[in-house]
N, C-alpha and C positions, 0 to 999 in steps of 0.2 A: 456652837460654831456658826457663824453667819454664812449664808449662801453666797457663792461668787456671782459677781455681775456678768450677765450674758451679753457677749457682743457677737453678732452673728450666730454661728453654730457653736463657738468656743468661748468659754467663760474666762473672765481675768482671773489668774491664779490668786488663791486666797492669801498666798504669801505676800502680795503687794501691800496688803493692809499691815502686816508686820513691819515691812519695810518703811512704810509711811509713819507708823509709831515711833520707830527707831529715829527717823529723821526729825520728827517734832521733838523727841526728848534730847537729841544731840543739840538742837538749837538752844533749847532751855538751859542745857549744861553749859554751852558755850557763852551764854550771857552771864551766867554765874561765875564762871571761871574768868571772863573777861573783867567783870567788876572787881572781884576779889584780887585777881592777878594785877589789875590795873593799879589799884590802891597800894597793894604791897610793892609793886614795881616802883610806884612814885615814891613810896618811903624810902626804898632802897637807893634809887638813882635818879629821881626826879622824873622829868618827862621822858627821858630816854628809857627808863624802866617801865614806865606805863605804856609807851608806844610799843616796847618789846613784847610785853605781855599780851596786848591787843593783838599784835601781828602773830604771836604764837598761837593764840587761841583761834584766830580767823583761819590760820593755815590748817589746823586740825578740822575745824568745821568744814572747810571747802573740800578737803581731802576725803573725810567721811561722807560728805554730801554727795561727791562725785560717784563714790561706789553705790550708795543707796539708790540715787536717781538712775544711774545706769542699769541697775536691776529692775526697778520699776518699769523704766522704758523698755527693756529687753522683754518683759513680761507682757507687753502690748502686742507681741507677734505670736501668740499661742496659735493663732489660726494658720499661720504659715506652715507649710510642710517642712521647711527647713529651720523651724524654731530653735532646735538645739544649737545649730550652727549660728544663727543670728544671736541667740543669747550669749554665747561665749565670745562671739566676735565683738559685741557691744561691751560686754563687761571687761574682757581682756584690753580692748582698746581704751576703755577709760582707765584701766590700771597703768597702761603705757603713758597715757596723757599725764597721770598724777606722777609718774616717775620723772619724766622730762620736765614738768612744771616744778617739782621739788628741787631738781638740780638747778634749774634757772633761778629760783628764788634764793637758794642757799648761796649761789655765786653772787647774786645781786645784794644780799645783805651781809655778806662777809666783810668784816672790818668796817662797816658804816659807823661813823661817829655818833649817830643818832639812836643806836641800838645798844642794848646791854646783852651780851651773849648769854650770861648765866640766867637772867631773867627770861630771855626768849627760850632757852632750853627748858627750863623748869615749867614754864607755861605750856609748852608742847607736852612735856611729859605728862603733866597733870590732865591735860585734855585728852590725850591718847588713852590713858588709864580709865579716866571717866567715861569716855566713849565705848571702850571695851566693857566696863561695867553696865552701861546703858543696854548695849547689845545683848549681853548675857541675861539681864533682868527681863528685858522685853520678850526675848524668845522663851525664857523659862516661864513667864506668866501667860504666854499666848496658848489658847486652847485650840489646837489644830491637829488633825489626825496625822498619823504617820504616812499615811497614803492619801493625802488631800487631793481634791479635784479629779478623782478617779470615777470614771463611768464603767460600771460592770455591764456585760451583755445582759439584755433582758431575757434571753431564753425564748423569745417567741418564734 
């Protein structure tokens, strides 16, 4: 296990490295799904299918990225006495942003002639499942103590 980075008197939580790894793998996954989905979408419905696959993949990448980035940003406030409150405010604020953004995007894309709803849906499903697999694999392979970043009293 690597040592956390010390900022002031408080270390950056070691979980930030896990989330950074998840973000890296999500980006790689999104590129793979965009290429494969774009080709399949093009074969199914021409440019409308290709664009739909790219939009679906981008949506999942953006939404997964917002969550991961919000946690990494929230972890920067470990030195604050109200860290738990800040953490949950930042993460829940990001989730609310994603919810509103999703509704707006769905309303804007609904019935557009330059999209294919089936290809869009299937690319979103593939990217969501892939993103969940990335999360599970990265967390399962991470060597991190159950009680990481804990400082015990020295007894002096």
